[in-house]
C-alpha positions in Angstrom: -49.0 8.6 -2.6 -46.3 7.7 -0.4 -44.5 4.4 -0.7 -45.7 3.1 2.6 -49.4 3.6 1.5 -48.8 1.6 -1.7 -47.0 -1.1 0.3 -49.9 -1.2 2.8 -52.4 -1.6 0.0 -50.3 -4.3 -1.7 -49.9 -6.1 1.6 -53.7 -5.9 2.3 -54.4 -7.3 -1.2 -52.0 -10.2 -0.6 -53.5 -11.0 2.8 -57.0 -10.9 1.3 -55.9 -13.3 -1.5 -54.3 -15.7 1.0 -57.5 -15.6 3.2 -59.7 -16.3 0.2 -57.4 -19.2 -0.9 -57.4 -20.7 2.7 -61.2 -20.4 2.9 -61.6 -22.2 -0.4 -59.2 -24.9 0.8 -61.1 -25.4 4.0 -64.4 -25.6 2.1 -62.9 -28.2 -0.2 -61.5 -30.2 2.7 -65.0 -30.2 4.4 -66.6 -31.4 1.2 -64.0 -34.1 0.8 -64.5 -35.2 4.4 -68.3 -35.4 3.9 -67.8 -37.5 0.7 -65.3 -39.8 2.5 -67.8 -40.3 5.3 -70.5 -41.2 2.8 -68.1 -43.7 1.1 -67.2 -45.3 4.4 -70.9 -45.6 5.3 -71.6 -47.2 1.9 -68.7 -49.6 2.3 -69.9 -50.7 5.7 -73.4 -51.2 4.4 -72.0 -53.3 1.5 -69.9 -55.3 4.0 -72.9 -56.0 6.2 -75.1 -56.9 3.2 -72.6 -59.4 1.9 -71.7 -61.0 5.2 -74.0 -64.0 4.7 -72.0 -64.9 1.6 -69.1 -65.9 3.8 -71.4 -68.5 5.4 -72.5 -70.0 2.1 -70.0 -72.8 2.4 -71.4 -73.8 5.7 -74.9 -73.8 4.2 -73.8 -76.0 1.3 -72.1 -78.4 3.7 -75.2 -78.7 5.8 -77.4 -79.3 2.7 -74.9 -82.0 1.5 -75.2 -83.7 4.9 -79.0 -83.5 4.9 -79.2 -85.0 1.4 -76.7 -87.8 2.3 -78.7 -88.6 5.4 -82.0 -88.6 3.5 -80.5 -91.0 0.8 -79.2 -93.3 3.6 -82.6 -93.3 5.3 -84.3 -94.1 2.0 -81.9 -97.0 1.4 -82.4 -98.4 4.9 -86.2 -98.0 4.6 -86.5 -99.6 1.2 -87.4 -103.3 1.2 -84.6 -105.5 -0.1 -86.8 -106.9 -2.9 -87.5 -103.4 -4.2 -83.9 -102.8 -5.0 
């Protein structure tokens, strides 16, 4: 064989190896992107699911005000001789 034929074969093999490596990298990047999208969706679902926890302080404050008002009403409605 001539030197240029051997060079052509070696060049073709190198190009094929590079194409295969690039295809594997692209497939890996697509899989990673799909996993990242799933993770982002799960994080958004968790954020939406735990959003009411941030309002728990407001709920506790409202309950404290209701209990205080009920206690005050009870005191004002109780006859003085029952105390």
